[in-house]
C-alpha positions in Angstrom: -23.7 25.2 -151.3 -26.1 25.6 -148.4 -26.2 22.9 -145.8 -30.0 22.4 -146.1 -29.6 21.8 -149.8 -26.8 19.3 -149.1 -29.0 17.4 -146.5 -31.8 17.1 -149.1 -29.6 15.3 -151.6 -29.8 11.6 -152.0 -26.7 9.4 -151.3 -25.9 9.1 -155.0 -26.3 12.8 -155.6 -24.1 13.5 -152.6 -21.3 11.4 -154.0 -21.6 13.0 -157.5 -21.5 16.5 -156.1 -18.5 15.6 -154.0 -16.7 14.3 -157.1 -17.6 17.4 -159.1 -16.3 19.7 -156.3 -13.1 17.8 -156.0 -12.5 17.9 -159.7 -13.2 21.6 -159.8 -10.7 22.1 -156.9 -8.1 20.1 -158.9 -8.5 22.4 -161.9 -8.4 25.6 -159.7 -5.1 24.4 -158.1 -3.5 24.1 -161.5 -4.7 27.5 -162.5 -3.5 29.1 -159.3 -0.1 27.5 -159.6 0.3 28.6 -163.2 -0.6 32.1 -162.2 -3.7 32.2 -164.4 -6.2 32.8 -161.7 -6.5 34.4 -158.4 -9.4 32.1 -157.2 -8.3 31.5 -153.7 -11.7 32.4 -152.3 -13.4 29.9 -154.7 -10.9 27.2 -153.7 -11.6 27.8 -150.0 -15.4 27.5 -150.6 -15.0 24.3 -152.6 -12.8 22.8 -149.8 -15.5 23.6 -147.3 -18.2 22.1 -149.6 -16.3 18.9 -149.9 -16.0 18.7 -146.1 -19.7 19.3 -145.8 -20.4 16.5 -148.3 -18.2 14.1 -146.4 -19.7 15.1 -143.1 -23.2 14.5 -144.2 -22.3 11.2 -145.8 -20.5 10.0 -142.7 -23.4 11.0 -140.5 -25.8 9.0 -142.7 -23.4 6.0 -142.5 -23.3 6.1 -138.8 -27.0 6.6 -138.4 -27.8 3.8 -140.8 -26.1 1.3 -138.5 -28.8 1.6 -135.7 -31.7 0.4 -137.9 -34.0 3.4 -137.7 -32.2 5.6 -140.3 -31.9 8.5 -137.9 -28.6 10.2 -137.4 -27.4 10.1 -133.8 -24.6 12.3 -132.6 -21.4 10.5 -131.6 -19.8 11.6 -128.3 -16.3 13.0 -128.8 -13.3 11.3 -127.2 -11.6 13.4 -124.5 -8.1 14.2 -125.7 -6.8 14.6 -122.1 -7.7 11.1 -121.2 -5.9 9.7 -124.2 -2.7 11.7 -123.5 -2.5 10.7 -119.9 -2.9 7.0 -120.7 -0.2 7.2 -123.3 2.1 9.1 -120.9 1.7 6.5 -118.2 2.8 3.6 -120.5 5.8 5.5 -121.8 7.4 6.2 -118.4 8.4 2.7 -117.4 11.8 2.6 -115.6 12.9 -0.7 -117.2 12.5 0.8 -120.7 14.5 3.9 -119.7 17.3 1.8 -118.3 17.5 -0.4 -121.4 17.5 2.7 -123.6 20.4 4.2 -121.6 22.5 1.1 -121.7 21.9 0.7 -125.4 23.0 4.3 -126.1 26.4 3.9 -124.4 29.3 3.4 -126.9 31.0 0.0 -126.9 34.8 0.0 -126.2 36.8 -1.7 -128.9 39.5 -4.2 -127.7 42.7 -4.8 -129.5 41.5 -8.1 -130.9 38.3 -6.6 -132.3 39.9 -3.6 -133.9 42.3 -5.7 -136.0 45.5 -4.7 -134.2 47.7 -7.6 -133.3 49.0 -7.8 -129.8 52.9 -7.6 -129.6 
């Protein structure tokens, strides 16, 4: 389905179209697994349509929160900033030392192993 047609749908129509496409995908998966149909192209198109439906619905939900009903783009989070902040918290020396001491095997004494001292 074309993106302009999807954008012109109401919220209820959008949800029903998404459910129809998901149900059709479900049926196609069974047919493909049973060897009855080689509808890989149709399955791919349906998957993209469902993603489009969800994207438009999410954009409307985000845009509805600002009161004017217009959809506003959301700035993406920089992945590099997230990775560096996580890396800094994981490299604490005290945590590494505790992990090393916990990994060392414990030596058994004669009393703990059940052997009687003679």
